[in-house]
C-alpha positions in Angstrom: -8.3 13.1 -22.0 -9.6 9.3 -21.3 -10.2 8.1 -17.8 -8.4 5.6 -16.1 -10.2 2.5 -15.1 -8.5 0.3 -12.3 -10.0 -3.2 -11.7 -8.8 -5.0 -8.6 -9.3 -8.8 -8.9 -9.8 -10.6 -5.6 -9.9 -14.4 -5.6 -12.3 -15.6 -2.9 -12.3 -19.0 -1.3 -15.6 -20.7 -0.9 -16.0 -22.4 2.4 -19.0 -23.7 4.3 -20.4 -22.8 7.6 -21.9 -25.6 9.8 -25.4 -24.4 8.7 -24.5 -25.0 5.2 -24.1 -21.4 4.3 -21.5 -20.5 1.9 -18.7 -18.0 3.2 -16.6 -16.3 0.8 -13.0 -15.8 2.2 -10.4 -13.2 1.0 -7.2 -15.1 1.8 -5.3 -12.2 2.4 -7.6 -11.3 5.3 -7.0 -14.6 7.1 -4.8 -14.0 10.0 -4.7 -17.9 11.3 -6.4 -21.1 11.4 -7.4 -23.2 14.4 -9.2 -26.2 15.6 -12.5 -25.4 17.5 -11.0 -25.7 21.2 -14.6 -25.0 23.0 -16.0 -28.4 23.7 -19.0 -26.8 25.3 -20.7 -26.2 22.1 -19.7 -22.6 21.6 -19.2 -23.2 17.7 -21.9 -24.9 15.7 -22.1 -28.8 15.4 -20.0 -29.8 12.8 -17.2 -27.2 13.3 -13.7 -28.3 12.1 -11.8 -25.4 11.6 -12.1 -21.7 12.9 -10.8 -19.1 10.3 -9.5 -16.1 12.2 -9.7 -12.8 10.2 -7.3 -10.0 10.3 -10.3 -7.8 11.5 -10.5 -9.9 14.7 -13.7 -11.7 13.3 -14.0 -15.6 13.4 -15.7 -17.9 10.9 -16.4 -21.4 11.8 -16.2 -23.7 8.8 -17.0 -27.5 8.1 -13.8 -28.1 6.2 -10.8 -29.2 8.3 -7.9 -26.7 8.8 -5.5 -28.7 6.6 -8.1 -28.5 3.7 -8.6 -24.7 4.2 -5.0 -23.9 4.6 -4.4 -25.7 1.2 -7.5 -23.8 -0.5 -6.1 -20.4 0.7 -2.6 -21.2 -0.7 -0.8 -20.9 2.6 
């Protein structure tokens, strides 16, 4: 009896941290986007959007939130 092979394809979106590091984001795991509100420098210099993940994590990215929203297909 042949085995069953299930392949799940996940389309990841490539964003960039203020350090230049590439961040691969699964759009289905994004709960919200927001502008960096902390003016005291909590987020890295150049952060234009904070991507809030469904697991409670945050990703600071240099792309603006409108661009991120468009890339995520939301």
